C-alpha distance (Angstrom), angle and dihedral (degrees) to the residues before:
residue distance angle dihedral
M1 . . .
R2 3.80 . .
C3 3.82 116.5 .
P4 3.84 110.0 -114.8
F5 3.83 90.8 -146.8
C6 3.82 107.3 46.2
H7 3.84 97.8 10.6
N8 3.80 92.4 -126.7
A9 3.81 108.5 164.8
D10 3.81 93.7 -134.3
S11 3.81 132.3 69.5
R12 3.78 136.7 164.2
V13 3.82 124.6 -129.5
I14 3.81 110.6 -126.6
D15 3.81 99.7 173.7
S16 3.80 135.6 5.0
R17 3.82 126.6 -166.2
E18 3.76 138.1 168.6
A19 3.80 116.0 -117.9
D20 3.81 136.6 -176.2
E21 3.80 92.3 33.8
G22 3.79 92.3 -54.1
A23 3.80 96.4 -48.2
T24 3.81 92.6 111.9
T25 3.79 138.2 27.6
R26 3.81 121.0 -140.5
R27 3.78 115.5 -155.8
R28 3.79 126.5 -169.6
R29 3.80 108.9 -148.6
S30 3.80 137.5 -172.6
C31 3.79 126.8 -152.7
P32 3.85 112.6 -134.4
A33 3.83 91.3 -156.3
C34 3.83 102.1 53.3
G35 3.82 99.8 12.9
R36 3.80 94.1 -130.6
R37 3.79 122.3 137.5
F38 3.79 129.2 -134.7
T39 3.79 139.9 170.1
T40 3.78 127.9 -123.9
V41 3.78 127.1 -166.3
E42 3.78 118.3 -151.3
E43 3.77 123.6 -163.1
A44 3.78 129.2 174.7
V45 3.79 108.7 -117.7
L46 3.78 112.5 -124.1
A47 3.79 114.5 -157.1
V48 3.80 129.6 -164.9
V49 3.80 117.9 -147.7
K50 3.79 110.4 -147.2
R51 3.82 124.7 -148.4
S52 3.79 89.5 -98.9
G53 3.81 89.3 59.6
V54 3.80 93.7 -110.0
S55 3.79 114.1 136.9
E56 3.80 121.5 -144.9
P57 3.81 133.6 170.3
F58 3.80 116.1 -89.2
N59 3.79 108.2 -96.7
R60 3.79 118.0 -160.0
T61 3.82 89.5 -167.7
K62 3.82 90.0 63.6
V63 3.80 90.3 52.5
V64 3.82 91.0 51.4
A65 3.83 92.1 46.9
G66 3.81 92.9 51.6
V67 3.78 93.8 46.6
R68 3.83 91.5 43.9
R69 3.82 89.4 60.3
A70 3.81 90.2 52.6
C71 3.83 90.4 47.5
Q72 3.80 95.3 49.6
G73 3.80 108.6 135.7
R74 3.81 91.8 9.5
P75 3.83 126.1 114.7
V76 3.81 93.8 -103.9
D77 3.80 120.0 125.6
E78 3.80 132.0 -154.1
D79 3.81 93.7 -101.6
Q80 3.80 90.3 56.8
L81 3.81 90.4 50.0
Q82 3.81 91.2 50.4
L83 3.80 91.2 48.5
L84 3.80 90.7 49.9
A85 3.82 90.4 50.6
Q86 3.82 89.3 50.9
Q87 3.82 90.4 50.3
V88 3.80 89.9 50.5
E89 3.81 92.5 50.0
D90 3.81 91.6 46.2
A91 3.81 91.3 50.6
I92 3.79 91.7 50.0
R93 3.81 93.7 46.1
A94 3.81 89.6 48.5
T95 3.80 88.8 65.6
G96 3.79 88.0 67.7
A97 3.79 92.4 -136.9
A98 3.80 119.5 134.7
E99 3.82 90.6 -151.4
V100 3.79 126.6 35.9
P101 3.80 128.9 -175.9
S102 3.81 115.3 -111.5
H103 3.81 87.2 -118.1
E104 3.83 89.1 66.2
V105 3.81 90.4 52.4
G106 3.81 89.1 55.2
L107 3.80 91.6 50.3
A108 3.80 90.1 48.8
I109 3.83 88.7 53.5
L110 3.80 95.3 49.2
R111 3.81 96.5 58.6
P112 3.83 99.6 57.6
L113 3.82 92.8 33.0
R114 3.82 90.6 59.5
E115 3.82 88.5 55.5
L116 3.82 92.6 45.3
D117 3.81 100.5 48.7
E118 3.80 126.4 -12.9
V119 3.81 95.1 -156.9
A120 3.81 91.0 53.0
Y121 3.81 88.2 45.7
L122 3.80 90.8 53.8
R123 3.82 91.3 48.6
F124 3.81 92.6 48.8
A125 3.81 93.3 43.6
S126 3.80 91.6 50.3
V127 3.80 90.4 59.1
Y128 3.81 97.9 34.5
R129 3.80 94.3 48.2
A130 3.83 92.0 36.5
F131 3.80 98.1 -124.9
T132 3.79 108.1 -152.8
S133 3.78 102.8 178.8
L134 3.76 144.8 32.2
E135 3.80 87.9 -107.5
D136 3.82 89.8 63.2
F137 3.82 89.3 57.2
E138 3.80 92.9 43.4
K139 3.80 91.7 51.5
E140 3.81 92.2 50.9
I141 3.82 92.4 45.6
T142 3.81 89.9 50.1
E143 3.81 89.9 52.6
L144 3.82 90.2 50.0
R145 3.81 90.5 50.4
L146 3.80 91.4 49.6
R147 3.82 89.3 54.8
H148 3.82 89.3 60.4
L149 3.80 95.0 54.8
P150 3.81 113.8 104.7
A151 3.81 114.1 -111.6
G152 3.79 111.2 -81.8
T153 3.82 94.6 18.7
P154 3.79 111.0 127.6
P155 3.81 114.2 -129.3
L156 3.78 119.4 -110.6
P157 3.80 116.1 -93.2
G158 3.78 110.4 -78.8
M159 3.83 95.9 19.1
Q160 3.79 92.9 102.8
D161 3.78 99.5 41.1
G162 3.76 102.8 47.9
P163 3.78 142.2 -74.5
P164 3.80 117.8 2.0
A165 3.78 119.6 -100.2
V166 3.81 115.8 -88.3
R167 3.83 125.3 -132.3
R168 3.78 114.6 -124.5
R169 3.81 126.1 -147.1
G170 3.79 95.5 -111.0
G171 3.79 90.4 60.4
G172 3.78 91.9 -106.7
R173 3.76 118.6 127.8
A174 3.79 119.3 -115.6
Q175 3.79 118.9 -148.3
P176 3.79 129.0 -160.6
A177 3.79 110.9 -107.6
P178 3.83 121.1 -136.9
D179 3.81 89.9 -100.3
G180 3.83 91.3 54.7
S181 3.81 97.3 -104.9
V182 3.81 119.4 122.6
V183 3.80 119.1 -115.1
G184 3.81 129.2 -177.2
T185 3.79 125.2 -117.9
């Protein structure tokens, strides 16, 4: 490490400590040429590879901005957004990879967002997973409902197979057909 004072190319490490919960390493160094001491902070660079193939440094601010849009109008505060972004970064760093595809960042966001706010999760998932139909929403909502059932409780009829049955005006009960259309009974 080059000395910032005399620009000598050599330095000696006096002390080394982890900081920021292990995300960075602080090293106290001494220059043998001028005798002055200085501190360096080392951090592993985490890169995100976008669909286009372009690699850019992981940016926690972008995670917060994306999740903030999904949480608009929801009872989620800034501290919760920052904590979620930290959880996402921790999950990505835990993989040990220096580069992660942007798709993995999205997956890492979905898990803690579902626990934070299910409506925001549904909004984010609809964009991230590119929902194209009402059935996509219904399937995701059904999965969220199934998560709330106590262990061992059987789901209501129709919750496993697809969208719930729809009431018709005449009092008859409509059932989803195998092709997804609704037919009367």
